[in-house]
All heavy atoms as atom14 arrays in JSON, in Angstrom:
{
  "sequence": "MKEIPEIRLPTDAERMAITLVAFDIMKQLCIEGKISKEELRLIAQRKNIPIELASV",
  "atom14_mask": [
    [1, 1, 1, 1, 1, 1, 1, 1, 0, 0, 0, 0, 0, 0],
    [1, 1, 1, 1, 1, 1, 1, 1, 1, 0, 0, 0, 0, 0],
    [1, 1, 1, 1, 1, 1, 1, 1, 1, 0, 0, 0, 0, 0],
    [1, 1, 1, 1, 1, 1, 1, 1, 0, 0, 0, 0, 0, 0],
    [1, 1, 1, 1, 1, 1, 1, 0, 0, 0, 0, 0, 0, 0],
    [1, 1, 1, 1, 1, 1, 1, 1, 1, 0, 0, 0, 0, 0],
    [1, 1, 1, 1, 1, 1, 1, 1, 0, 0, 0, 0, 0, 0],
    [1, 1, 1, 1, 1, 1, 1, 1, 1, 1, 1, 0, 0, 0],
    [1, 1, 1, 1, 1, 1, 1, 1, 0, 0, 0, 0, 0, 0],
    [1, 1, 1, 1, 1, 1, 1, 0, 0, 0, 0, 0, 0, 0],
    [1, 1, 1, 1, 1, 1, 1, 0, 0, 0, 0, 0, 0, 0],
    [1, 1, 1, 1, 1, 1, 1, 1, 0, 0, 0, 0, 0, 0],
    [1, 1, 1, 1, 1, 0, 0, 0, 0, 0, 0, 0, 0, 0],
    [1, 1, 1, 1, 1, 1, 1, 1, 1, 0, 0, 0, 0, 0],
    [1, 1, 1, 1, 1, 1, 1, 1, 1, 1, 1, 0, 0, 0],
    [1, 1, 1, 1, 1, 1, 1, 1, 0, 0, 0, 0, 0, 0],
    [1, 1, 1, 1, 1, 0, 0, 0, 0, 0, 0, 0, 0, 0],
    [1, 1, 1, 1, 1, 1, 1, 1, 0, 0, 0, 0, 0, 0],
    [1, 1, 1, 1, 1, 1, 1, 0, 0, 0, 0, 0, 0, 0],
    [1, 1, 1, 1, 1, 1, 1, 1, 0, 0, 0, 0, 0, 0],
    [1, 1, 1, 1, 1, 1, 1, 0, 0, 0, 0, 0, 0, 0],
    [1, 1, 1, 1, 1, 0, 0, 0, 0, 0, 0, 0, 0, 0],
    [1, 1, 1, 1, 1, 1, 1, 1, 1, 1, 1, 0, 0, 0],
    [1, 1, 1, 1, 1, 1, 1, 1, 0, 0, 0, 0, 0, 0],
    [1, 1, 1, 1, 1, 1, 1, 1, 0, 0, 0, 0, 0, 0],
    [1, 1, 1, 1, 1, 1, 1, 1, 0, 0, 0, 0, 0, 0],
    [1, 1, 1, 1, 1, 1, 1, 1, 1, 0, 0, 0, 0, 0],
    [1, 1, 1, 1, 1, 1, 1, 1, 1, 0, 0, 0, 0, 0],
    [1, 1, 1, 1, 1, 1, 1, 1, 0, 0, 0, 0, 0, 0],
    [1, 1, 1, 1, 1, 1, 0, 0, 0, 0, 0, 0, 0, 0],
    [1, 1, 1, 1, 1, 1, 1, 1, 0, 0, 0, 0, 0, 0],
    [1, 1, 1, 1, 1, 1, 1, 1, 1, 0, 0, 0, 0, 0],
    [1, 1, 1, 1, 0, 0, 0, 0, 0, 0, 0, 0, 0, 0],
    [1, 1, 1, 1, 1, 1, 1, 1, 1, 0, 0, 0, 0, 0],
    [1, 1, 1, 1, 1, 1, 1, 1, 0, 0, 0, 0, 0, 0],
    [1, 1, 1, 1, 1, 1, 0, 0, 0, 0, 0, 0, 0, 0],
    [1, 1, 1, 1, 1, 1, 1, 1, 1, 0, 0, 0, 0, 0],
    [1, 1, 1, 1, 1, 1, 1, 1, 1, 0, 0, 0, 0, 0],
    [1, 1, 1, 1, 1, 1, 1, 1, 1, 0, 0, 0, 0, 0],
    [1, 1, 1, 1, 1, 1, 1, 1, 0, 0, 0, 0, 0, 0],
    [1, 1, 1, 1, 1, 1, 1, 1, 1, 1, 1, 0, 0, 0],
    [1, 1, 1, 1, 1, 1, 1, 1, 0, 0, 0, 0, 0, 0],
    [1, 1, 1, 1, 1, 1, 1, 1, 0, 0, 0, 0, 0, 0],
    [1, 1, 1, 1, 1, 0, 0, 0, 0, 0, 0, 0, 0, 0],
    [1, 1, 1, 1, 1, 1, 1, 1, 1, 0, 0, 0, 0, 0],
    [1, 1, 1, 1, 1, 1, 1, 1, 1, 1, 1, 0, 0, 0],
    [1, 1, 1, 1, 1, 1, 1, 1, 1, 0, 0, 0, 0, 0],
    [1, 1, 1, 1, 1, 1, 1, 1, 0, 0, 0, 0, 0, 0],
    [1, 1, 1, 1, 1, 1, 1, 1, 0, 0, 0, 0, 0, 0],
    [1, 1, 1, 1, 1, 1, 1, 0, 0, 0, 0, 0, 0, 0],
    [1, 1, 1, 1, 1, 1, 1, 1, 0, 0, 0, 0, 0, 0],
    [1, 1, 1, 1, 1, 1, 1, 1, 1, 0, 0, 0, 0, 0],
    [1, 1, 1, 1, 1, 1, 1, 1, 0, 0, 0, 0, 0, 0],
    [1, 1, 1, 1, 1, 0, 0, 0, 0, 0, 0, 0, 0, 0],
    [1, 1, 1, 1, 1, 1, 0, 0, 0, 0, 0, 0, 0, 0],
    [1, 1, 1, 1, 1, 1, 1, 0, 0, 0, 0, 0, 0, 0]
  ],
  "atom14_positions": [
    [[17.91, -112.74, -49.62], [18.83, -111.86, -48.95], [19.8, -111.27, -49.97], [20.31, -111.98, -50.83], [19.58, -112.66, -47.89], [20.48, -111.84, -47.04], [21.18, -112.87, -45.73], [21.22, -111.68, -44.46], [0.0, 0.0, 0.0], [0.0, 0.0, 0.0], [0.0, 0.0, 0.0], [0.0, 0.0, 0.0], [0.0, 0.0, 0.0], [0.0, 0.0, 0.0]],
    [[20.05, -109.98, -49.85], [20.95, -109.31, -50.79], [22.4, -109.67, -50.48], [22.8, -109.82, -49.34], [20.77, -107.8, -50.7], [19.46, -107.35, -51.28], [19.12, -105.9, -51.09], [20.19, -104.91, -51.17], [19.75, -103.52, -51.08], [0.0, 0.0, 0.0], [0.0, 0.0, 0.0], [0.0, 0.0, 0.0], [0.0, 0.0, 0.0], [0.0, 0.0, 0.0]],
    [[23.15, -109.82, -51.54], [24.58, -110.11, -51.4], [25.31, -108.82, -51.06], [25.06, -107.77, -51.64], [25.12, -110.69, -52.7], [26.5, -111.24, -52.56], [26.96, -111.96, -53.81], [26.18, -112.75, -54.36], [28.09, -111.68, -54.23], [0.0, 0.0, 0.0], [0.0, 0.0, 0.0], [0.0, 0.0, 0.0], [0.0, 0.0, 0.0], [0.0, 0.0, 0.0]],
    [[26.25, -108.91, -50.12], [27.05, -107.75, -49.73], [28.18, -107.59, -50.73], [28.9, -108.55, -51.02], [27.61, -107.94, -48.31], [26.47, -108.07, -47.32], [28.53, -106.78, -47.93], [26.93, -108.43, -45.92], [0.0, 0.0, 0.0], [0.0, 0.0, 0.0], [0.0, 0.0, 0.0], [0.0, 0.0, 0.0], [0.0, 0.0, 0.0], [0.0, 0.0, 0.0]],
    [[28.35, -106.38, -51.26], [29.44, -106.17, -52.23], [30.8, -106.3, -51.55], [30.96, -106.02, -50.36], [29.22, -104.74, -52.72], [28.41, -104.08, -51.65], [27.6, -105.15, -51.01], [0.0, 0.0, 0.0], [0.0, 0.0, 0.0], [0.0, 0.0, 0.0], [0.0, 0.0, 0.0], [0.0, 0.0, 0.0], [0.0, 0.0, 0.0], [0.0, 0.0, 0.0]],
    [[31.76, -106.77, -52.3], [33.11, -106.94, -51.78], [33.72, -105.57, -51.51], [33.57, -104.64, -52.28], [33.97, -107.69, -52.8], [35.34, -108.01, -52.3], [36.14, -108.85, -53.29], [35.53, -109.42, -54.21], [37.36, -108.91, -53.15], [0.0, 0.0, 0.0], [0.0, 0.0, 0.0], [0.0, 0.0, 0.0], [0.0, 0.0, 0.0], [0.0, 0.0, 0.0]],
    [[34.4, -105.47, -50.39], [35.06, -104.22, -50.02], [36.54, -104.35, -50.35], [37.19, -105.31, -49.96], [34.89, -103.93, -48.52], [33.41, -103.76, -48.19], [35.68, -102.7, -48.11], [33.12, -103.63, -46.72], [0.0, 0.0, 0.0], [0.0, 0.0, 0.0], [0.0, 0.0, 0.0], [0.0, 0.0, 0.0], [0.0, 0.0, 0.0], [0.0, 0.0, 0.0]],
    [[37.05, -103.38, -51.06], [38.47, -103.36, -51.41], [39.12, -102.15, -50.74], [38.65, -101.04, -50.88], [38.66, -103.26, -52.91], [38.1, -104.43, -53.66], [39.18, -105.0, -54.55], [38.64, -106.14, -55.26], [39.23, -107.32, -55.23], [40.33, -107.48, -54.55], [38.72, -108.33, -55.89], [0.0, 0.0, 0.0], [0.0, 0.0, 0.0], [0.0, 0.0, 0.0]],
    [[40.17, -102.42, -49.99], [40.92, -101.35, -49.34], [42.24, -101.15, -50.05], [42.84, -102.11, -50.53], [41.21, -101.71, -47.88], [40.02, -101.87, -46.95], [40.48, -102.4, -45.6], [39.29, -100.56, -46.78], [0.0, 0.0, 0.0], [0.0, 0.0, 0.0], [0.0, 0.0, 0.0], [0.0, 0.0, 0.0], [0.0, 0.0, 0.0], [0.0, 0.0, 0.0]],
    [[42.72, -99.91, -50.07], [44.07, -99.7, -50.6], [45.06, -100.5, -49.75], [44.85, -100.72, -48.56], [44.3, -98.2, -50.44], [42.94, -97.61, -50.27], [42.08, -98.68, -49.66], [0.0, 0.0, 0.0], [0.0, 0.0, 0.0], [0.0, 0.0, 0.0], [0.0, 0.0, 0.0], [0.0, 0.0, 0.0], [0.0, 0.0, 0.0], [0.0, 0.0, 0.0]],
    [[46.14, -100.94, -50.35], [47.13, -101.76, -49.67], [47.62, -101.12, -48.39], [47.74, -101.79, -47.36], [48.31, -102.05, -50.61], [47.8, -102.67, -51.78], [49.31, -102.99, -49.97], [0.0, 0.0, 0.0], [0.0, 0.0, 0.0], [0.0, 0.0, 0.0], [0.0, 0.0, 0.0], [0.0, 0.0, 0.0], [0.0, 0.0, 0.0], [0.0, 0.0, 0.0]],
    [[47.91, -99.82, -48.4], [48.39, -99.13, -47.2], [47.36, -99.15, -46.09], [47.69, -99.35, -44.93], [48.78, -97.68, -47.52], [50.03, -97.59, -48.37], [50.78, -98.59, -48.44], [50.27, -96.52, -48.95], [0.0, 0.0, 0.0], [0.0, 0.0, 0.0], [0.0, 0.0, 0.0], [0.0, 0.0, 0.0], [0.0, 0.0, 0.0], [0.0, 0.0, 0.0]],
    [[46.1, -98.96, -46.44], [45.03, -98.98, -45.43], [44.89, -100.38, -44.84], [44.7, -100.53, -43.63], [43.72, -98.53, -46.05], [0.0, 0.0, 0.0], [0.0, 0.0, 0.0], [0.0, 0.0, 0.0], [0.0, 0.0, 0.0], [0.0, 0.0, 0.0], [0.0, 0.0, 0.0], [0.0, 0.0, 0.0], [0.0, 0.0, 0.0], [0.0, 0.0, 0.0]],
    [[45.01, -101.38, -45.67], [44.91, -102.76, -45.2], [46.08, -103.08, -44.25], [45.88, -103.68, -43.19], [44.92, -103.71, -46.39], [44.58, -105.13, -46.01], [44.41, -106.02, -47.23], [43.96, -105.53, -48.29], [44.73, -107.21, -47.12], [0.0, 0.0, 0.0], [0.0, 0.0, 0.0], [0.0, 0.0, 0.0], [0.0, 0.0, 0.0], [0.0, 0.0, 0.0]],
    [[47.28, -102.66, -44.61], [48.45, -102.88, -43.74], [48.27, -102.18, -42.4], [48.58, -102.75, -41.35], [49.71, -102.34, -44.42], [50.46, -103.4, -45.14], [51.86, -102.94, -45.53], [52.12, -103.48, -46.84], [52.26, -102.79, -47.96], [52.24, -101.49, -47.93], [52.46, -103.38, -49.1], [0.0, 0.0, 0.0], [0.0, 0.0, 0.0], [0.0, 0.0, 0.0]],
    [[47.78, -100.94, -42.43], [47.59, -100.19, -41.19], [46.51, -100.86, -40.33], [46.66, -100.95, -39.1], [47.2, -98.74, -41.47], [47.02, -97.92, -40.21], [48.42, -97.99, -39.07], [49.37, -96.64, -39.63], [0.0, 0.0, 0.0], [0.0, 0.0, 0.0], [0.0, 0.0, 0.0], [0.0, 0.0, 0.0], [0.0, 0.0, 0.0], [0.0, 0.0, 0.0]],
    [[45.45, -101.35, -40.95], [44.4, -102.04, -40.2], [44.95, -103.28, -39.49], [44.67, -103.51, -38.32], [43.25, -102.41, -41.13], [0.0, 0.0, 0.0], [0.0, 0.0, 0.0], [0.0, 0.0, 0.0], [0.0, 0.0, 0.0], [0.0, 0.0, 0.0], [0.0, 0.0, 0.0], [0.0, 0.0, 0.0], [0.0, 0.0, 0.0], [0.0, 0.0, 0.0]],
    [[45.76, -104.04, -40.18], [46.37, -105.24, -39.6], [47.3, -104.86, -38.45], [47.28, -105.48, -37.38], [47.1, -106.07, -40.68], [46.08, -106.66, -41.64], [47.97, -107.16, -40.05], [46.67, -107.24, -42.9], [0.0, 0.0, 0.0], [0.0, 0.0, 0.0], [0.0, 0.0, 0.0], [0.0, 0.0, 0.0], [0.0, 0.0, 0.0], [0.0, 0.0, 0.0]],
    [[48.08, -103.81, -38.64], [48.99, -103.33, -37.59], [48.22, -102.91, -36.35], [48.59, -103.25, -35.22], [49.84, -102.15, -38.11], [50.63, -102.61, -39.21], [50.75, -101.59, -37.04], [0.0, 0.0, 0.0], [0.0, 0.0, 0.0], [0.0, 0.0, 0.0], [0.0, 0.0, 0.0], [0.0, 0.0, 0.0], [0.0, 0.0, 0.0], [0.0, 0.0, 0.0]],
    [[47.12, -102.18, -36.55], [46.33, -101.71, -35.41], [45.64, -102.85, -34.68], [45.53, -102.84, -33.46], [45.32, -100.65, -35.86], [45.94, -99.32, -36.3], [44.87, -98.39, -36.85], [46.7, -98.67, -35.16], [0.0, 0.0, 0.0], [0.0, 0.0, 0.0], [0.0, 0.0, 0.0], [0.0, 0.0, 0.0], [0.0, 0.0, 0.0], [0.0, 0.0, 0.0]],
    [[45.19, -103.86, -35.41], [44.58, -105.03, -34.77], [45.64, -105.75, -33.94], [45.4, -106.14, -32.79], [43.94, -105.97, -35.81], [43.58, -107.3, -35.2], [42.71, -105.32, -36.42], [0.0, 0.0, 0.0], [0.0, 0.0, 0.0], [0.0, 0.0, 0.0], [0.0, 0.0, 0.0], [0.0, 0.0, 0.0], [0.0, 0.0, 0.0], [0.0, 0.0, 0.0]],
    [[46.82, -105.95, -34.5], [47.9, -106.61, -33.77], [48.28, -105.8, -32.53], [48.51, -106.36, -31.46], [49.11, -106.8, -34.68], [0.0, 0.0, 0.0], [0.0, 0.0, 0.0], [0.0, 0.0, 0.0], [0.0, 0.0, 0.0], [0.0, 0.0, 0.0], [0.0, 0.0, 0.0], [0.0, 0.0, 0.0], [0.0, 0.0, 0.0], [0.0, 0.0, 0.0]],
    [[48.3, -104.48, -32.67], [48.63, -103.64, -31.53], [47.56, -103.72, -30.45], [47.85, -103.71, -29.25], [48.85, -102.19, -31.96], [49.34, -101.33, -30.84], [50.65, -101.45, -30.4], [48.51, -100.43, -30.22], [51.11, -100.67, -29.34], [48.96, -99.66, -29.17], [50.26, -99.77, -28.73], [0.0, 0.0, 0.0], [0.0, 0.0, 0.0], [0.0, 0.0, 0.0]],
    [[46.31, -103.83, -30.85], [45.23, -103.99, -29.89], [45.41, -105.27, -29.07], [45.15, -105.29, -27.87], [43.88, -103.98, -30.6], [42.73, -103.75, -29.65], [42.78, -102.77, -28.87], [41.79, -104.57, -29.64], [0.0, 0.0, 0.0], [0.0, 0.0, 0.0], [0.0, 0.0, 0.0], [0.0, 0.0, 0.0], [0.0, 0.0, 0.0], [0.0, 0.0, 0.0]],
    [[45.89, -106.32, -29.72], [46.18, -107.57, -29.01], [47.32, -107.33, -28.01], [47.27, -107.81, -26.87], [46.54, -108.7, -30.01], [45.29, -109.06, -30.82], [47.11, -109.92, -29.28], [45.57, -109.95, -32.01], [0.0, 0.0, 0.0], [0.0, 0.0, 0.0], [0.0, 0.0, 0.0], [0.0, 0.0, 0.0], [0.0, 0.0, 0.0], [0.0, 0.0, 0.0]],
    [[48.33, -106.56, -28.41], [49.44, -106.24, -27.5], [48.93, -105.44, -26.3], [49.38, -105.66, -25.17], [50.53, -105.43, -28.22], [51.26, -106.18, -29.3], [52.24, -107.5, -28.6], [51.67, -108.84, -29.58], [0.0, 0.0, 0.0], [0.0, 0.0, 0.0], [0.0, 0.0, 0.0], [0.0, 0.0, 0.0], [0.0, 0.0, 0.0], [0.0, 0.0, 0.0]],
    [[48.0, -104.52, -26.53], [47.42, -103.77, -25.41], [46.72, -104.71, -24.43], [46.83, -104.54, -23.22], [46.42, -102.73, -25.93], [47.06, -101.48, -26.47], [46.07, -100.5, -27.03], [45.21, -99.86, -25.98], [44.38, -98.77, -26.52], [0.0, 0.0, 0.0], [0.0, 0.0, 0.0], [0.0, 0.0, 0.0], [0.0, 0.0, 0.0], [0.0, 0.0, 0.0]],
    [[46.01, -105.69, -24.96], [45.33, -106.65, -24.1], [46.34, -107.45, -23.29], [46.14, -107.71, -22.11], [44.43, -107.57, -24.93], [43.54, -108.46, -24.11], [42.59, -107.69, -23.2], [42.01, -106.7, -23.6], [42.46, -108.15, -21.98], [0.0, 0.0, 0.0], [0.0, 0.0, 0.0], [0.0, 0.0, 0.0], [0.0, 0.0, 0.0], [0.0, 0.0, 0.0]],
    [[47.45, -107.83, -23.92], [48.5, -108.55, -23.2], [49.08, -107.68, -22.08], [49.41, -108.18, -21.0], [49.61, -109.0, -24.15], [49.24, -110.11, -25.13], [50.38, -110.35, -26.11], [48.88, -111.39, -24.39], [0.0, 0.0, 0.0], [0.0, 0.0, 0.0], [0.0, 0.0, 0.0], [0.0, 0.0, 0.0], [0.0, 0.0, 0.0], [0.0, 0.0, 0.0]],
    [[49.18, -106.39, -22.32], [49.67, -105.46, -21.31], [48.68, -105.4, -20.14], [49.08, -105.46, -18.97], [49.89, -104.08, -21.91], [50.56, -102.88, -20.75], [0.0, 0.0, 0.0], [0.0, 0.0, 0.0], [0.0, 0.0, 0.0], [0.0, 0.0, 0.0], [0.0, 0.0, 0.0], [0.0, 0.0, 0.0], [0.0, 0.0, 0.0], [0.0, 0.0, 0.0]],
    [[47.4, -105.31, -20.43], [46.37, -105.28, -19.39], [46.43, -106.55, -18.55], [46.27, -106.51, -17.33], [44.97, -105.09, -20.02], [44.86, -103.67, -20.59], [43.86, -105.35, -19.02], [43.65, -103.45, -21.48], [0.0, 0.0, 0.0], [0.0, 0.0, 0.0], [0.0, 0.0, 0.0], [0.0, 0.0, 0.0], [0.0, 0.0, 0.0], [0.0, 0.0, 0.0]],
    [[46.69, -107.67, -19.19], [46.78, -108.96, -18.5], [48.11, -109.14, -17.77], [48.32, -110.15, -17.1], [46.58, -110.1, -19.49], [45.18, -110.15, -20.06], [45.02, -111.17, -21.18], [45.96, -111.94, -21.44], [43.93, -111.18, -21.79], [0.0, 0.0, 0.0], [0.0, 0.0, 0.0], [0.0, 0.0, 0.0], [0.0, 0.0, 0.0], [0.0, 0.0, 0.0]],
    [[49.04, -108.19, -17.93], [50.32, -108.26, -17.25], [51.35, -109.13, -17.93], [52.37, -109.47, -17.34], [0.0, 0.0, 0.0], [0.0, 0.0, 0.0], [0.0, 0.0, 0.0], [0.0, 0.0, 0.0], [0.0, 0.0, 0.0], [0.0, 0.0, 0.0], [0.0, 0.0, 0.0], [0.0, 0.0, 0.0], [0.0, 0.0, 0.0], [0.0, 0.0, 0.0]],
    [[51.11, -109.49, -19.18], [52.04, -110.38, -19.89], [53.17, -109.61, -20.58], [54.21, -110.19, -20.89], [51.28, -111.24, -20.88], [50.34, -112.19, -20.14], [49.6, -113.1, -21.04], [48.7, -113.99, -20.17], [47.83, -114.81, -20.93], [0.0, 0.0, 0.0], [0.0, 0.0, 0.0], [0.0, 0.0, 0.0], [0.0, 0.0, 0.0], [0.0, 0.0, 0.0]],
    [[52.96, -108.32, -20.83], [54.03, -107.44, -21.29], [53.91, -106.15, -20.48], [52.84, -105.82, -19.97], [53.99, -107.15, -22.82], [52.74, -106.37, -23.21], [54.12, -108.42, -23.63], [52.76, -105.86, -24.64], [0.0, 0.0, 0.0], [0.0, 0.0, 0.0], [0.0, 0.0, 0.0], [0.0, 0.0, 0.0], [0.0, 0.0, 0.0], [0.0, 0.0, 0.0]],
    [[55.0, -105.43, -20.37], [55.0, -104.2, -19.58], [54.5, -103.01, -20.41], [54.45, -103.07, -21.64], [56.41, -103.91, -19.07], [57.25, -103.53, -20.15], [0.0, 0.0, 0.0], [0.0, 0.0, 0.0], [0.0, 0.0, 0.0], [0.0, 0.0, 0.0], [0.0, 0.0, 0.0], [0.0, 0.0, 0.0], [0.0, 0.0, 0.0], [0.0, 0.0, 0.0]],
    [[54.17, -101.93, -19.69], [53.75, -100.7, -20.38], [54.91, -100.15, -21.21], [54.69, -99.58, -22.28], [53.27, -99.66, -19.38], [51.92, -100.0, -18.8], [51.42, -98.9, -17.9], [50.05, -99.29, -17.36], [49.47, -98.22, -16.56], [0.0, 0.0, 0.0], [0.0, 0.0, 0.0], [0.0, 0.0, 0.0], [0.0, 0.0, 0.0], [0.0, 0.0, 0.0]],
    [[56.12, -100.32, -20.72], [57.29, -99.86, -21.47], [57.44, -100.64, -22.79], [57.72, -100.07, -23.83], [58.56, -100.01, -20.62], [59.82, -99.57, -21.31], [59.84, -98.08, -21.68], [59.06, -97.3, -21.12], [60.64, -97.72, -22.56], [0.0, 0.0, 0.0], [0.0, 0.0, 0.0], [0.0, 0.0, 0.0], [0.0, 0.0, 0.0], [0.0, 0.0, 0.0]],
    [[57.23, -101.95, -22.73], [57.29, -102.76, -23.96], [56.2, -102.31, -24.94], [56.45, -102.2, -26.14], [57.12, -104.24, -23.63], [58.32, -104.84, -22.93], [58.06, -106.23, -22.41], [57.0, -106.45, -21.78], [58.93, -107.1, -22.64], [0.0, 0.0, 0.0], [0.0, 0.0, 0.0], [0.0, 0.0, 0.0], [0.0, 0.0, 0.0], [0.0, 0.0, 0.0]],
    [[55.01, -102.06, -24.42], [53.91, -101.59, -25.27], [54.27, -100.25, -25.92], [54.05, -100.04, -27.11], [52.63, -101.46, -24.45], [51.38, -101.07, -25.24], [51.0, -102.16, -26.23], [50.24, -100.77, -24.29], [0.0, 0.0, 0.0], [0.0, 0.0, 0.0], [0.0, 0.0, 0.0], [0.0, 0.0, 0.0], [0.0, 0.0, 0.0], [0.0, 0.0, 0.0]],
    [[54.86, -99.34, -25.14], [55.24, -98.04, -25.66], [56.3, -98.18, -26.76], [56.24, -97.52, -27.79], [55.78, -97.16, -24.53], [56.03, -95.71, -24.96], [56.7, -94.92, -23.86], [58.05, -95.4, -23.57], [59.11, -95.21, -24.35], [58.98, -94.57, -25.49], [60.29, -95.67, -24.0], [0.0, 0.0, 0.0], [0.0, 0.0, 0.0], [0.0, 0.0, 0.0]],
    [[57.25, -99.09, -26.55], [58.29, -99.31, -27.55], [57.71, -99.89, -28.85], [58.14, -99.51, -29.95], [59.38, -100.23, -27.01], [60.28, -99.62, -25.93], [61.18, -100.69, -25.32], [61.07, -98.47, -26.48], [0.0, 0.0, 0.0], [0.0, 0.0, 0.0], [0.0, 0.0, 0.0], [0.0, 0.0, 0.0], [0.0, 0.0, 0.0], [0.0, 0.0, 0.0]],
    [[56.75, -100.79, -28.72], [56.08, -101.34, -29.91], [55.38, -100.23, -30.66], [55.48, -100.12, -31.89], [55.1, -102.46, -29.52], [55.85, -103.68, -28.97], [54.23, -102.87, -30.71], [54.97, -104.69, -28.27], [0.0, 0.0, 0.0], [0.0, 0.0, 0.0], [0.0, 0.0, 0.0], [0.0, 0.0, 0.0], [0.0, 0.0, 0.0], [0.0, 0.0, 0.0]],
    [[54.66, -99.38, -29.93], [53.94, -98.26, -30.55], [54.92, -97.34, -31.27], [54.67, -96.91, -32.4], [53.14, -97.49, -29.51], [0.0, 0.0, 0.0], [0.0, 0.0, 0.0], [0.0, 0.0, 0.0], [0.0, 0.0, 0.0], [0.0, 0.0, 0.0], [0.0, 0.0, 0.0], [0.0, 0.0, 0.0], [0.0, 0.0, 0.0], [0.0, 0.0, 0.0]],
    [[56.02, -97.05, -30.61], [57.03, -96.16, -31.2], [57.61, -96.76, -32.48], [57.75, -96.08, -33.49], [58.12, -95.91, -30.17], [59.12, -94.87, -30.56], [60.12, -94.66, -29.42], [60.5, -95.59, -28.72], [60.5, -93.42, -29.25], [0.0, 0.0, 0.0], [0.0, 0.0, 0.0], [0.0, 0.0, 0.0], [0.0, 0.0, 0.0], [0.0, 0.0, 0.0]],
    [[57.93, -98.06, -32.43], [58.54, -98.73, -33.59], [57.58, -98.78, -34.78], [58.0, -98.69, -35.93], [58.97, -100.13, -33.19], [59.79, -100.83, -34.24], [60.36, -102.15, -33.76], [59.35, -103.02, -33.21], [59.48, -103.71, -32.08], [60.57, -103.63, -31.37], [58.52, -104.48, -31.65], [0.0, 0.0, 0.0], [0.0, 0.0, 0.0], [0.0, 0.0, 0.0]],
    [[56.28, -98.91, -34.51], [55.29, -99.02, -35.59], [54.61, -97.69, -35.91], [53.64, -97.65, -36.65], [54.22, -100.05, -35.21], [54.76, -101.46, -35.12], [55.23, -101.93, -36.47], [55.7, -103.36, -36.45], [56.1, -103.82, -37.74], [0.0, 0.0, 0.0], [0.0, 0.0, 0.0], [0.0, 0.0, 0.0], [0.0, 0.0, 0.0], [0.0, 0.0, 0.0]],
    [[55.12, -96.59, -35.33], [54.56, -95.25, -35.57], [53.08, -95.17, -35.23], [52.29, -94.59, -35.97], [54.8, -94.8, -37.01], [56.26, -94.63, -37.31], [57.03, -94.14, -36.49], [56.68, -95.06, -38.49], [0.0, 0.0, 0.0], [0.0, 0.0, 0.0], [0.0, 0.0, 0.0], [0.0, 0.0, 0.0], [0.0, 0.0, 0.0], [0.0, 0.0, 0.0]],
    [[52.7, -95.76, -34.11], [51.32, -95.72, -33.64], [51.22, -94.54, -32.68], [52.05, -94.41, -31.76], [50.92, -97.04, -32.96], [50.95, -98.16, -34.01], [49.55, -96.93, -32.3], [50.74, -99.55, -33.47], [0.0, 0.0, 0.0], [0.0, 0.0, 0.0], [0.0, 0.0, 0.0], [0.0, 0.0, 0.0], [0.0, 0.0, 0.0], [0.0, 0.0, 0.0]],
    [[50.23, -93.66, -32.84], [50.1, -92.5, -31.95], [50.06, -92.93, -30.48], [49.44, -93.91, -30.11], [48.77, -91.88, -32.37], [48.54, -92.36, -33.77], [49.18, -93.73, -33.84], [0.0, 0.0, 0.0], [0.0, 0.0, 0.0], [0.0, 0.0, 0.0], [0.0, 0.0, 0.0], [0.0, 0.0, 0.0], [0.0, 0.0, 0.0], [0.0, 0.0, 0.0]],
    [[50.74, -92.17, -29.66], [50.91, -92.51, -28.25], [49.57, -92.59, -27.52], [49.41, -93.39, -26.61], [51.87, -91.51, -27.55], [52.36, -92.07, -26.22], [51.26, -90.16, -27.39], [53.28, -93.24, -26.35], [0.0, 0.0, 0.0], [0.0, 0.0, 0.0], [0.0, 0.0, 0.0], [0.0, 0.0, 0.0], [0.0, 0.0, 0.0], [0.0, 0.0, 0.0]],
    [[48.56, -91.81, -27.93], [47.26, -91.89, -27.26], [46.6, -93.25, -27.46], [45.83, -93.69, -26.63], [46.32, -90.75, -27.67], [46.0, -90.68, -29.15], [46.98, -89.83, -29.94], [47.97, -89.34, -29.38], [46.73, -89.63, -31.14], [0.0, 0.0, 0.0], [0.0, 0.0, 0.0], [0.0, 0.0, 0.0], [0.0, 0.0, 0.0], [0.0, 0.0, 0.0]],
    [[46.92, -93.95, -28.54], [46.42, -95.29, -28.74], [47.18, -96.32, -27.89], [46.7, -97.42, -27.66], [46.5, -95.69, -30.21], [45.6, -94.93, -31.18], [45.82, -95.42, -32.61], [44.14, -95.06, -30.8], [0.0, 0.0, 0.0], [0.0, 0.0, 0.0], [0.0, 0.0, 0.0], [0.0, 0.0, 0.0], [0.0, 0.0, 0.0], [0.0, 0.0, 0.0]],
    [[48.37, -95.93, -27.44], [49.2, -96.85, -26.68], [48.91, -96.82, -25.19], [49.37, -97.67, -24.46], [50.68, -96.52, -26.91], [0.0, 0.0, 0.0], [0.0, 0.0, 0.0], [0.0, 0.0, 0.0], [0.0, 0.0, 0.0], [0.0, 0.0, 0.0], [0.0, 0.0, 0.0], [0.0, 0.0, 0.0], [0.0, 0.0, 0.0], [0.0, 0.0, 0.0]],
    [[48.13, -95.84, -24.73], [47.87, -95.77, -23.29], [46.91, -96.85, -22.85], [45.96, -97.19, -23.56], [47.34, -94.38, -22.91], [46.13, -94.14, -23.6], [0.0, 0.0, 0.0], [0.0, 0.0, 0.0], [0.0, 0.0, 0.0], [0.0, 0.0, 0.0], [0.0, 0.0, 0.0], [0.0, 0.0, 0.0], [0.0, 0.0, 0.0], [0.0, 0.0, 0.0]],
    [[47.21, -97.42, -21.69], [46.38, -98.5, -21.14], [45.76, -98.01, -19.87], [46.3, -97.37, -19.08], [47.23, -99.77, -20.88], [46.39, -100.85, -20.23], [47.85, -100.26, -22.15], [0.0, 0.0, 0.0], [0.0, 0.0, 0.0], [0.0, 0.0, 0.0], [0.0, 0.0, 0.0], [0.0, 0.0, 0.0], [0.0, 0.0, 0.0], [0.0, 0.0, 0.0]]
  ]
}
């Protein structure tokens, strides 16, 4: 089996990927009713996440 080459991301891209994954978890918490849509919107606003990604 061939070895997969290591993938290196620029630091900014890696940070954004982590932020988006964390935000996706927050969206799931919103769907489950554990946080409100307003809280989700505020998180998106604070982290500069486009509002279309914040809609549930």
